[in-house]
C-alpha positions in Angstrom: 0.0 0.0 0.0 1.0 3.6 -0.5 1.6 5.8 2.4 -0.3 9.0 2.7 2.5 11.2 1.2 2.9 8.9 -1.8 -0.8 8.7 -2.3 -1.1 12.6 -2.3 1.8 12.8 -4.7 0.1 10.4 -7.1 -3.2 12.2 -6.8 -1.5 15.6 -7.4 0.2 14.2 -10.5 -3.1 13.0 -11.8 -4.8 16.3 -11.1 -1.9 18.2 -12.9 -2.2 16.0 -15.9 -6.0 16.4 -16.1 -5.6 20.2 -15.5 -3.1 20.5 -18.4 -5.4 18.5 -20.6 -8.4 20.6 -19.6 -6.4 23.8 -20.2 -5.3 22.6 -23.6 -8.9 21.7 -24.4 -10.1 25.1 -23.3 -7.4 26.7 -25.5 -8.5 24.7 -28.5 -12.2 25.6 -27.9 -11.2 29.3 -27.6 -9.2 29.1 -30.8 -12.1 27.5 -32.6 -14.5 30.1 -31.3 -12.2 32.9 -32.3 -11.8 31.5 -35.8 -15.6 31.1 -36.2 -16.0 34.7 -35.0 -13.5 36.0 -37.5 -15.1 34.0 -40.3 -18.6 35.3 -39.3 -17.3 38.9 -39.3 -15.6 38.5 -42.6 -18.7 37.2 -44.4 -20.2 40.7 -45.2 -16.8 41.9 -46.6 -16.5 38.8 -48.8 -20.1 39.2 -49.9 -19.5 42.9 -50.8 -16.3 41.9 -52.7 -18.3 39.3 -54.7 -21.1 41.8 -55.4 -18.5 44.4 -56.5 -16.9 42.0 -58.9 -20.2 41.1 -60.4 -21.1 44.7 -60.7 -17.9 45.5 -62.6 -18.5 42.5 -64.8 -22.0 43.7 -65.6 -20.8 47.2 -66.4 -18.2 45.7 -68.7 -20.8 43.6 -70.5 -23.1 46.6 -70.8 -20.3 48.7 -72.4 -19.6 45.8 -74.7 -23.3 45.5 -75.6 -23.6 49.2 -76.3 -20.6 49.2 -78.5 -21.9 46.2 -80.4 -25.3 47.9 -80.9 -23.6 51.0 -82.2 -21.5 48.9 -84.6 -24.7 47.1 -85.8 -26.4 50.4 -86.4 -23.4 51.7 -88.3 -23.3 48.5 -90.5 -27.1 48.7 -91.1 -26.7 52.4 -92.1 -23.9 51.5 -94.6 -26.0 48.6 -95.9 -29.0 50.9 -96.5 -26.8 53.4 -98.3 -25.4 50.7 -100.5 -28.8 49.3 -101.1 -29.9 52.8 -102.1 -27.0 53.3 -104.5 -27.4 49.8 -105.9 -31.2 50.3 -106.4 -30.8 53.7 -108.0 -28.2 52.5 -110.5 -30.6 49.9 -112.0 
């Protein structure tokens, strides 16, 4: 059997081991909570960045569309003039 001092020393060692494990566990939980909090706070910024990118892309497509329409109108105007000249020469 263990004497009283030896018994207390063993119990103290067990408590210290459990305390370290518990402290480590608490640190891990704290780190996970902090990461979750940072991710939650970052979501609106990420959302805004995505929306801004989509807005820039839509503006680019609108400019491209307007340029294509202007080019089409120009081609139609030339075609009408050529048709008029071709029709008047006959």
